[in-house]
C-alpha positions in Angstrom: 43.6 37.6 41.2 44.6 39.1 37.5 41.4 39.6 35.0 42.6 39.1 32.2 41.6 40.7 28.3 41.1 37.3 26.6 42.5 33.5 26.3 45.9 32.9 25.8 46.5 31.5 22.4 47.6 27.6 23.0 51.0 27.1 21.9 51.7 24.1 19.7 54.3 21.0 21.9 56.5 19.4 21.0 54.8 16.5 19.3 52.0 18.4 17.7 54.9 21.0 16.0 56.2 17.7 14.5 52.8 16.9 13.7 52.2 20.4 11.6 55.7 20.5 10.4 55.4 17.3 8.9 51.6 18.2 7.8 52.7 21.0 5.6 56.3 19.4 3.9 54.2 16.5 2.5 51.3 19.3 1.6 54.6 21.3 -0.2 56.2 18.3 -2.0 53.3 16.7 -3.1 52.4 19.8 -4.7 56.1 21.4 -5.6 55.5 21.9 -9.2 51.7 23.8 -8.4 53.3 26.6 -6.3 55.1 29.6 -7.6 58.3 30.7 -5.3 56.2 33.8 -3.8 53.9 31.3 -2.7 56.6 28.5 -1.1 58.9 31.5 0.2 55.2 32.8 1.9 54.6 29.7 3.5 58.5 28.6 4.8 58.3 32.2 6.6 55.4 31.4 8.7 56.1 28.4 9.2 58.8 29.0 10.5 57.6 31.7 12.7 55.3 29.2 14.3 57.9 26.2 14.6 60.2 29.2 16.6 57.6 31.1 18.0 57.5 31.9 22.1 54.8 31.4 24.5 52.0 34.3 24.2 52.2 36.6 27.2 48.7 37.4 28.1 47.1 40.3 28.3 45.5 41.6 31.8 42.3 44.1 31.7 44.4 46.8 32.3 46.4 46.7 30.0 44.1 46.4 27.3 41.9 49.1 27.7 46.3 51.0 28.1 46.4 49.7 24.7 43.8 50.6 23.2 43.7 54.2 24.7 47.1 54.7 23.5 45.8 53.4 20.1 43.0 56.3 20.0 44.9 59.3 21.8 47.9 59.2 19.3 45.7 58.5 16.2 44.0 62.1 17.4 47.3 63.3 17.6 47.8 62.9 14.0 44.6 63.4 12.9 43.5 66.2 15.3 42.0 69.1 12.8 39.1 66.6 11.8 37.5 66.2 15.1 35.8 68.5 17.7 37.2 68.1 21.6 33.9 66.4 22.6 34.3 63.6 19.8 37.4 62.7 20.7 36.4 63.0 24.6 33.5 60.2 24.1 36.0 58.0 21.7 38.6 57.6 24.6 35.8 57.5 27.1 34.4 54.4 25.4 37.4 52.7 24.8 38.6 52.7 27.8 35.2 51.7 29.2 33.6 49.2 26.7 35.4 46.1 28.0 34.0 46.3 31.2 31.9 43.7 31.8 34.7 41.1 31.0 35.0 41.3 34.5 32.1 38.6 34.8 32.7 35.2 36.8 31.8 33.6 33.9 34.1 35.2 31.0 36.8 35.2 33.7 36.3 31.7 33.6 37.3 31.0 30.0 40.1 32.9 29.9 41.7 32.1 33.3 41.5 27.9 34.4 42.4 29.6 38.0 39.0 30.5 38.4 37.6 27.3 38.7 40.6 25.6 39.7 40.0 28.1 42.7 36.1 27.3 43.5 35.4 30.7 42.6 32.4 29.2 40.3 31.3 26.1 40.9 33.3 23.6 38.0 31.1 21.8 35.4 28.1 24.6 36.4 26.2 25.6 33.3 25.1 29.2 33.2 24.4 31.0 29.9 26.9 34.5 29.9 25.5 37.3 29.1 27.6 39.4 26.3 30.2 41.2 28.1 29.4 44.7 26.5 25.5 44.6 27.5 27.3 44.9 31.2 30.2 47.3 30.5 26.5 49.4 28.9 25.4 49.2 32.5 28.2 50.0 34.1 28.3 53.5 34.3 25.3 56.1 35.3 24.7 59.2 33.8 25.6 61.2 36.5 29.2 59.2 36.2 29.3 60.4 32.3 29.0 63.8 32.5 31.7 63.7 34.9 33.8 62.5 32.6 34.3 65.7 31.0 32.6 69.4 31.4 32.1 68.2 27.5 29.5 65.9 27.7 26.0 66.3 27.8 22.8 64.1 28.5 22.4 64.0 24.9 25.6 62.6 23.9 24.8 59.7 26.8 22.1 57.3 24.7 25.0 57.4 21.5 27.7 56.9 23.7 26.0 53.6 25.3 24.6 52.2 22.5 28.1 51.8 21.2 29.5 50.3 24.4 26.3 48.1 24.3 26.8 46.6 21.1 30.9 47.1 20.0 29.9 43.4 19.5 27.3 42.7 16.9 25.6 40.4 19.4 21.4 39.5 19.7 20.5 41.2 22.6 16.9 38.9 24.4 17.6 40.0 27.8 15.7 41.9 30.2 16.7 44.3 32.6 15.6 41.9 35.4 17.7 38.4 33.9 20.7 41.3 33.8 20.2 42.3 37.1 20.3 38.9 38.6 23.4 37.9 36.5 25.8 41.2 37.3 23.9 40.5 41.2 25.4 36.6 41.3 28.7 36.9 38.7 29.4 40.7 38.0 28.5 43.2 40.8 31.3 42.2 43.9 33.6 41.5 41.0 33.2 44.9 39.1 33.8 46.5 42.7 37.1 44.7 43.1 38.4 45.4 40.0 37.1 49.4 39.9 38.3 49.9 44.1 34.7 51.5 44.5 32.9 49.8 47.3 29.6 51.6 46.3 29.7 50.7 43.3 26.6 49.6 41.4 24.8 48.5 37.9 22.9 50.8 36.1 20.1 48.5 33.5 18.0 51.9 33.4 20.8 52.9 31.0 19.1 49.9 28.6 16.4 52.7 28.0 19.2 55.3 26.8 19.7 52.4 23.5 19.5 53.7 20.3 17.9 50.8 19.1 17.8 47.2 20.1 18.8 44.3 18.5 16.4 41.8 18.4 13.4 40.2 16.6 11.3 41.8 19.2 12.1 46.3 18.7 10.5 48.0 16.5 13.4 50.5 15.8 13.6 53.5 14.1 16.3 56.7 13.3 14.4 59.4 15.0 17.3 61.6 15.6 19.5 61.8 12.6 22.6 64.1 14.3 22.1 61.1 17.4 22.6 58.5 14.8 25.7 60.0 12.9 27.4 60.8 16.9 26.9 56.8 17.2 28.8 56.0 13.8 31.6 57.8 14.8 32.3 57.1 18.3 30.6 52.9 17.8 33.1 53.0 14.1 36.5 54.4 15.9 36.0 52.0 19.1 35.4 48.8 16.6 38.7 50.5 14.8 41.3 50.7 17.6 39.7 47.7 18.9 40.8 45.8 16.0 43.9 47.1 15.9 45.0 46.4 19.0 43.4 43.0 18.6 45.3 42.2 16.2 48.8 43.2 17.7 49.0 46.7 16.3 50.0 49.6 18.2 49.1 52.4 15.7 45.3 52.8 14.2 47.0 54.6 10.7 50.0 53.4 8.6 52.9 56.2 7.4 50.4 58.8 7.5 50.7 61.2 4.3 49.3 64.1 5.7 52.7 66.4 6.2 55.5 64.9 3.5 52.7 64.8 1.0 55.0 62.0 -0.4 52.1 61.3 -3.4 51.6 64.6 -4.4 55.5 65.4 -5.3 55.6 62.7 -7.0 52.9 63.0 -8.9 54.3 66.9 -10.0 57.5 66.0 -10.6 56.1 63.1 -13.0 54.1 66.0 -14.4 56.6 68.8 -14.7 57.8 69.0 -17.5 54.4 68.8 -19.1 52.9 71.8 -16.9 49.0 70.7 -15.4 46.0 70.2 -17.0 42.9 72.1 -16.5 41.0 69.3 -14.4 44.2 68.8 -12.7 44.8 72.3 -11.9 41.0 72.7 -11.0 41.3 69.9 -8.6 44.4 70.8 -7.1 43.4 74.6 -6.7 40.1 73.2 -4.7 41.3 70.5 -2.5 39.0 71.9 0.2 35.6 71.6 -1.8 33.6 68.4 -2.6 33.4 68.1 -6.1 31.9 66.5 -9.2 34.3 66.8 -12.5 33.6 65.8 -15.4 36.6 65.6 -18.0 37.3 63.2 -21.0 39.1 60.0 -21.2 42.4 60.5 -20.9 42.3 64.1 -19.7 44.4 63.2 -16.6 41.5 62.4 -14.4 43.4 59.9 -11.8 46.4 62.1 -11.3 43.7 65.6 -10.8 41.6 63.2 -8.4 45.4 62.0 -6.3 46.5 65.7 -6.5 43.0 66.7 -5.0 43.5 63.7 -1.8 46.6 66.5 -1.1 48.3 63.7 1.1 45.4 63.3 3.0 43.5 59.7 4.1 42.1 58.7 0.3 40.4 55.8 -1.3 39.7 55.3 -4.5 36.9 53.4 -5.7 36.0 51.9 -9.2 33.9 50.0 -11.0 35.5 46.7 -11.7 38.6 44.8 -10.0 40.8 45.1 -12.8 39.7 48.3 -13.0 41.5 48.3 -9.1 44.0 46.5 -10.2 45.3 49.2 -12.5 45.6 51.6 -10.5 46.9 50.4 -7.9 50.0 49.6 -9.9 50.0 52.3 -12.1 50.3 54.3 -8.8 52.9 52.4 -6.6 55.5 51.9 -10.1 54.6 55.1 -12.1 54.5 57.3 -8.6 56.8 55.5 -6.5 54.2 55.1 -3.9 54.6 52.3 -2.0 52.0 52.7 1.6 48.9 52.5 -1.3 47.1 49.5 -0.3 44.2 47.2 -2.4 40.8 45.8 -0.9 38.9 43.5 -2.9 37.7 40.3 -2.8 41.0 39.2 -4.4 43.2 41.6 -3.4 44.9 38.8 -1.0 46.3 37.4 -4.7 48.3 40.5 -5.0 49.9 40.5 -2.1 51.0 37.1 -1.9 52.7 38.1 -5.8 54.3 41.4 -4.6 55.0 39.5 -1.2 59.3 40.3 -0.1 60.8 38.8 3.3 62.0 41.9 3.8 58.3 43.6 4.4 55.1 42.4 6.3 53.6 38.8 4.9 50.5 39.0 2.4 47.7 38.1 5.3 49.4 40.9 7.3 49.1 43.7 4.7 45.6 42.4 3.5 44.7 42.7 7.1 45.7 46.3 7.6 43.8 46.8 4.0 41.0 45.5 5.9 41.5 47.5 8.9 41.2 50.6 6.7 45.0 51.4 7.5 46.4 52.8 4.6 47.0 56.7 3.4 45.6 55.5 0.1 43.4 52.3 -0.2 41.6 51.9 -4.1 39.0 49.3 -3.7 35.4 48.9 -5.2 32.7 50.4 -3.9 30.7 47.6 -1.8 33.7 47.7 0.3 32.9 51.0 1.4 29.2 51.9 1.5 28.0 48.5 3.3 26.9 50.8 6.3 23.8 52.9 4.3 22.2 49.6 5.1 22.5 50.1 8.5 24.2 46.4 9.9 26.0 46.4 13.0 30.1 46.0 11.9 29.4 48.4 9.1 30.4 51.3 11.6 34.0 51.5 11.2 33.3 52.6 7.0 31.4 55.7 7.5 33.5 56.7 11.0 37.0 56.2 8.6 35.8 58.6 5.7 34.6 61.4 8.0 38.4 61.8 8.2 39.1 61.2 4.9 38.8 61.9 1.4 36.8 59.6 -1.2 37.7 59.4 -5.0 34.4 57.8 -7.2 35.7 56.9 -10.9 32.8 56.9 -13.2 30.3 56.9 -11.0 27.3 56.5 -14.0 28.7 52.7 -14.5 27.1 51.4 -11.1 23.8 49.9 -11.5 20.4 51.5 -10.4 20.8 50.1 -7.0 24.4 50.8 -6.3 23.9 54.4 -7.7 21.2 54.4 -4.9 23.9 53.7 -1.8 26.9 56.1 -3.0 24.5 59.2 -3.1 22.6 58.0 0.4 26.0 57.0 1.2 28.1 60.7 0.3 24.9 62.5 2.5 26.1 60.4 5.6 29.7 61.5 4.8 29.3 65.0 4.1 26.9 65.3 6.8 30.2 63.5 9.4 32.7 65.5 7.8 34.3 63.6 5.1 34.7 65.0 1.6 34.6 63.5 -2.2 35.2 64.1 -5.2 33.3 62.1 -8.5 35.8 62.5 -11.1 33.9 61.3 -14.9 33.8 61.5 -18.4 29.9 61.8 -18.3 27.5 62.6 -15.5 23.6 62.4 -16.2 21.4 64.8 -15.2 19.5 62.1 -13.1 22.4 61.8 -10.7 22.7 65.5 -10.2 18.8 65.3 -9.5 18.9 62.9 -6.7 21.7 64.3 -5.2 19.6 67.2 -5.1 16.8 65.6 -3.7 19.0 64.0 -0.8 20.5 67.2 0.5 23.9 67.8 -1.7 23.2 71.0 -3.8 25.2 72.3 -6.7 26.9 74.7 -5.1 26.6 74.4 -1.5 28.0 70.7 -0.7 30.3 70.6 -3.9 30.8 72.1 -6.3 30.7 71.3 -10.3 33.0 71.2 -13.0 33.0 70.8 -16.5 35.9 70.0 -18.7 34.6 68.9 -21.6 35.5 71.6 -23.7 39.0 72.0 -22.9 39.3 68.7 -25.8 39.4 69.9 -29.1 41.0 66.9 -29.8 38.0 64.7 -32.5 38.4 61.1 -31.7 35.6 59.7 -32.8 32.6 59.2 -35.3 29.8 57.1 -34.9 28.3 54.7 -37.6 25.2 52.7 -36.5 24.6 49.2 -38.0 21.0 47.6 -37.7 22.8 44.6 -38.5 24.9 42.0 -36.6 29.3 42.0 -37.1 30.7 41.6 -40.2 33.5 39.3 -40.0 35.2 39.5 -42.7 35.4 43.6 -42.9 36.4 43.0 -39.1 38.9 40.4 -40.5 40.7 43.0 -43.2 40.7 45.2 -40.5 42.7 43.5 -37.9 45.2 42.1 -40.4 46.6 46.3 -40.4 44.9 48.0 -37.0 44.2 47.6 -33.7 40.5 45.9 -33.3 38.3 45.9 -30.7 35.4 44.0 -30.0 32.9 44.9 -27.1 29.8 42.6 -26.7 27.1 42.5 -24.3 26.8 39.2 -23.8 29.3 36.2 -22.7 27.9 33.7 -24.6 27.8 36.8 -28.0 31.2 37.0 -27.5 31.8 33.5 -27.3 30.2 32.9 -31.0 31.7 36.0 -32.6 35.9 34.8 -31.0 34.6 30.8 -32.4 34.0 32.2 -35.6 36.9 34.6 -36.7 39.8 32.6 -35.2 38.5 29.6 -37.8 39.8 32.0 -40.7 42.5 33.5 -38.8 45.1 33.3 -36.0 45.9 37.0 -34.6 42.0 36.9 -32.7 41.9 37.1 -29.1 38.5 36.4 -26.2 38.6 38.9 -23.1 35.6 38.0 -20.9 34.2 37.6 -17.4 33.8 33.1 -17.5 37.7 32.5 -17.6 38.7 31.2 -14.1 40.9 34.0 -12.3 44.2 32.8 -12.8 43.5 32.6 -16.6 41.7 36.0 -16.6 44.8 37.8 -15.4 46.8 36.9 -17.6 43.8 37.8 -20.4 44.0 41.3 -18.9 47.9 41.4 -18.9 47.9 40.6 -22.5 45.7 42.6 -23.9 47.1 45.8 -22.0 50.5 44.7 -23.1 49.1 44.7 -27.1 47.3 47.9 -26.8 50.6 49.2 -26.0 53.0 47.8 -28.4 52.5 50.5 -31.6 53.5 47.1 -33.8 50.7 45.2 -32.8 47.6 44.5 -35.0 44.9 41.8 -34.4 41.5 41.5 -33.1 40.2 41.1 -29.7 36.8 40.3 -28.8 35.9 41.4 -25.2 32.8 42.3 -23.0 31.7 44.9 -20.6 34.9 44.4 -18.0 36.8 46.5 -20.3 34.9 49.6 -20.2 36.0 51.6 -17.3 39.5 52.7 -16.1 41.6 50.1 -18.3 44.3 51.8 -20.2 43.8 50.4 -23.7 43.7 52.0 -26.7 42.5 50.3 -30.4 42.9 51.9 -33.6 38.7 50.7 -34.0 35.4 49.9 -32.1 33.4 47.5 -32.7 30.5 47.5 -30.2 27.0 46.1 -29.7 24.8 49.0 -28.4 24.4 49.7 -25.1 23.1 52.6 -23.0 24.1 56.6 -23.3 26.8 55.6 -20.2 28.1 52.8 -21.4 28.1 53.2 -24.7 30.4 56.7 -24.0 32.6 54.2 -22.3 33.4 52.4 -24.7 33.9 54.7 -26.9 37.1 55.6 -24.3 38.9 52.2 -25.3 39.8 54.1 -28.9 41.8 56.3 -29.9 41.7 57.3 -26.2 45.1 59.3 -26.7 43.5 61.3 -29.9 46.5 59.8 -32.5 44.5 60.4 -35.6 41.9 62.3 -36.7 38.4 59.7 -37.5 37.7 60.4 -41.5 35.6 57.9 -41.8 33.8 56.1 -38.5 35.9 54.3 -36.3 32.9 53.3 -33.5 31.0 50.9 -35.3 27.2 50.8 -33.6 25.4 47.4 -34.2 21.8 47.7 -33.2 20.6 43.9 -32.2 19.7 44.3 -29.1 21.4 41.2 -27.9 21.3 41.0 -24.0 18.6 44.3 -23.6 14.7 43.4 -21.7 14.2 43.1 -18.0 16.1 40.1 -17.3 18.8 41.2 -19.1 22.1 43.3 -19.2 20.7 46.7 -20.0 17.2 47.9 -19.7 14.5 48.4 -22.8 13.6 52.0 -22.2 17.3 53.1 -21.8 18.4 51.2 -24.4 16.3 52.5 -27.1 16.0 55.9 -25.9 20.0 56.0 -25.8 20.3 54.0 -29.6 17.2 57.3 -31.2 19.2 60.0 -29.4 22.4 58.6 -31.1 21.5 58.5 -35.0 21.5 62.3 -34.3 25.2 61.7 -34.1 25.8 59.7 -36.8 28.7 60.2 -39.0 29.5 63.9 -37.9 32.4 64.5 -35.6 31.9 63.6 -32.1 33.1 65.8 -30.2 33.7 66.0 -26.1 30.8 68.7 -26.0 28.7 66.6 -28.0 28.7 62.8 -26.0 27.9 65.6 -22.9 25.0 67.0 -24.8 23.9 63.2 -25.7 23.8 61.8 -22.2 21.9 64.8 -21.3 19.5 63.8 -23.4 19.4 60.4 -23.4 18.8 60.9 -18.9 16.5 64.2 -19.0 15.4 63.4 -15.8 11.6 64.8 -16.8 11.6 62.3 -19.7 13.0 59.2 -18.0 10.9 59.1 -14.4 8.6 56.1 -15.8 11.6 54.3 -16.7 12.5 51.5 -14.6 15.9 53.0 -14.1 15.1 56.1 -12.4 12.4 53.8 -10.5 14.9 52.0 -9.0 17.1 54.7 -7.8 14.4 56.3 -6.1 12.9 53.1 -4.6 16.3 52.3 -3.0 16.9 55.9 -1.7 13.4 55.6 0.0 14.5 51.9 1.6 17.9 54.3 2.9 15.7 56.1 4.6 13.3 54.0 6.5 15.6 50.7 6.6 15.8 50.5 11.1 19.0 49.7 12.4 19.5 46.1 12.6 17.7 44.8 9.5 20.0 43.6 8.1 23.0 41.7 9.3 26.8 42.4 7.8 26.6 39.0 5.8 23.6 40.1 4.7 24.4 43.7 3.5 27.1 41.3 1.8 25.2 39.3 -0.5 22.2 42.0 -1.1 24.3 45.0 -2.2 24.8 44.1 -6.0 21.7 42.7 -5.8 23.0 39.4 -8.0 23.6 35.9 -7.1 26.8 34.3 -7.6 28.1 30.7 -7.1 32.0 29.9 -7.1 32.6 27.6 -9.3 35.9 25.3 -10.6 35.2 23.2 -14.5 36.3 19.9 -14.0 38.6 20.0 -16.5 40.3 22.5 -14.4 39.0 20.1 -11.1 40.5 17.5 -12.5 44.4 18.5 -13.6 44.5 20.8 -10.1 42.6 17.3 -8.2 45.8 17.3 -5.5 45.6 21.2 -5.2 42.5 21.0 -3.8 41.8 18.2 -2.3 45.7 19.1 -0.4 44.5 22.4 -0.1 41.2 22.1 1.6 42.4 19.5 3.8 45.3 21.9 5.2 42.7 24.3 5.5 40.8 22.4 8.2 43.9 21.4 10.4 44.0 23.5 13.4 46.9 25.6 14.2 47.7 26.6 10.6 49.2 29.7 10.3 46.6 32.9 9.1 49.2 33.3 6.1 49.4 29.5 5.0 45.7 29.4 5.2 45.3 32.9 2.9 48.1 31.2 0.1 46.1 28.0 0.3 42.4 30.3 -0.3 43.9 32.7 -2.6 45.5 29.5 -4.5 42.2 27.8 -4.8 40.2 31.3 -5.6 42.7 31.7 -8.6 41.1 27.8 -10.3 37.5 29.1 -9.7 35.1 31.8 -11.1 32.4 33.1 -10.1 28.8 32.7 -12.2 26.2 34.9 -11.5 22.8 33.5 -11.9 19.0 34.5 -11.7 16.8 32.1 -10.7 15.6 31.7 -7.4 15.2 28.1 -7.4 17.8 26.1 -8.5 21.2 26.6 -9.4 22.3 26.4 -13.8 22.6 22.9 -15.0 25.4 21.4 -14.7 26.8 22.6 -11.7 27.0 20.5 -7.8 24.5 21.4 -4.7 27.5 20.1 -2.6 30.8 21.9 -2.2 34.1 20.8 -2.2 34.9 19.0 1.4 31.4 19.4 2.6 30.6 15.8 3.7 27.6 15.4 6.4 27.2 18.3 8.6 30.9 19.2 7.3 31.0 22.7 5.9 33.5 22.3 3.1 34.2 25.0 1.1 31.8 27.4 -1.0 33.3 26.2 -4.3 31.0 23.9 -6.3 32.5 21.6 -9.3 30.3 22.3 -12.8 30.2 19.8 -15.2 30.4 22.5 -17.8 33.1 22.6 -21.2 36.1 24.7 -20.1 38.0 25.9 -23.1 42.0 27.5 -22.5 45.1 26.7 -23.7 47.8 28.1 -21.5 50.3 27.7 -24.0 49.0 30.2 -25.8 45.7 31.6 -23.5 43.8 30.9 -26.4 40.1 29.6 -25.9 36.2 30.4 -25.1 36.5 29.7 -21.5 33.7 28.2 -19.7 30.9 26.8 -22.2 27.5 27.5 -20.3 24.7 24.9 -20.4 27.4 22.8 -22.5 27.8 19.9 -20.4 30.8 17.9 -20.9 29.9 14.0 -21.8 28.9 11.3 -18.6 32.1 9.4 -19.1 34.6 12.6 -19.4 38.3 11.8 -18.2 41.4 13.8 -18.4 
């Protein structure tokens, strides 16, 4: 009898197909005006594929094993130079035997109805199935393991067996006797037949070799860092190849650029007439080194980093999704590099917008992005650095980063928790053999101090180069005011110039916008409390406004424009923030050095808005940043002086008593001490930024789009709906929502429903909460204050 790897997908019969077709047709008809052309095309294409679908071929276990081994072998041919022969053999052999436990009768009864039909197992028998990974891990002896390759040593066995045991993230509450008895009843004879070995037996003693146990009873510790890193590699690549094959793909990596170096060539052609700038030349020449590069805004850091990648697999990380979107589009359009991938929580929306019939569907592109398959992926750091929490299911990230290069843009922009995550993660990446480049306009000394404390030493693990002195342009002159903004002055400048206002809080930005918009029309607002589709419009508008040399007016914003958003204004009014944030903000004014500032063009408002322990900025670093900034007031604030300024503010010895320093230190120590499986992958996703947030839809938006929410949620809960169709509707719903951060541990913000949309009794529903807060936005001219926190609609509010 055949042994199968998984169940056959249920095919729709005639009546079911007709019903599904009717359901989706009805929804499309009802929502016709609310879906754009791209969304309709993606839905219709997948609907055709579902209706024309042929019965799925059910793969045998042998075929699945062969496919995953072939996937691994193809991968190692492409990326041969990054791995030792032993590493390759360990991964391939883990691929070969990781699913062997599926031979057991209870698993086969689930995937093959003939088992029950032929009476091989009693019909209706209820026995708890032991996860097949645990069975696979006791299916090979130490001697058999050593015989697989002359390169293998007994010291390799623990990491190898642990990777197989936990290749699925399962709780392990079984004792050896339970596993032995289970194997005796459901597995041993089947394994003998499958392997063709009469004297085959299980080896429960292997469980003593596991590096850790995933249960609540065992105290785990990483005793041997070398073994832990070996486990990360085997488990991570095993998962990568297994996920790839199970998803129906043959190759784990798409379009490797190692030989063609197409992106590098395209950049060099674009820069041919201008010539390479110093930072670009340096990074190109030091492509084999880890780097920390200090280069001012407008010095071509992005292109420098892409030249450093040199065609190798790369990840380019940025602090914000809007920045990621901008770099992704720039690489795709300016440098004509199609294989680039985008990975963050809203990237599916981008894939739908780009969809054409000639390429893979949006869900497939998103799925391949999550499998880390692209030669270059633009992403946010939370997508890659979860592995520092040692959670099961995150091993694919360090394993992939072993043969990749990672670029970290503006590392100082992150909060202490994320900075600690990055530093600890880079240490692991370096130990595995991966490479990193930090590119930034400023690099506080305290970060270099913590890097050294955790084994990343200048001139040993990386090279440090400061290009601030290369820029002779004087772009900024600072004036500090111990007051709020002068509205009349702002309006006067806005009549003839591009004026940018950056506030520390959304509420303050809304207040200033409200006051100015009553007096003039050429004013716009951008912050994080717009629903996604409106925010996308505003982000596009501000960039178009910035690039149009004939436009004048005022944009009032928050920190979301700080990092890597390519905008250039004439004058900046900014509330005082911490030094790193302030310098980032300055980079949005006179970015290209278009003029010499005879008068101050950076007006800093020292009003302490958004400052405090539970606010946006830490009081100690804020006060320090302000006092030291006064030394640079009303002088030419050169790039060299900016570096001097940030170095003084973040002088390691002088900030050791600050919350900023202590948080980085505390989290680094925490990552050192975390035992394996202390966190689940889900918990890591929530913990990464240490901010509680919920997804909300304002009532006015909900009522206006009630059909989309009701029909969309209804469709998402129907069986047999294709992944692309689900992704389109999920993305559509998300585009009408926003994330609202809150810090209370006891209750949701006032006006937010506890029950989510679609939730009914035990029926889970969505993760979207309705919010009875006022939401302002005019879609004809893209103006309005967005969500007004703590301002509720009247109870009798009707749209």
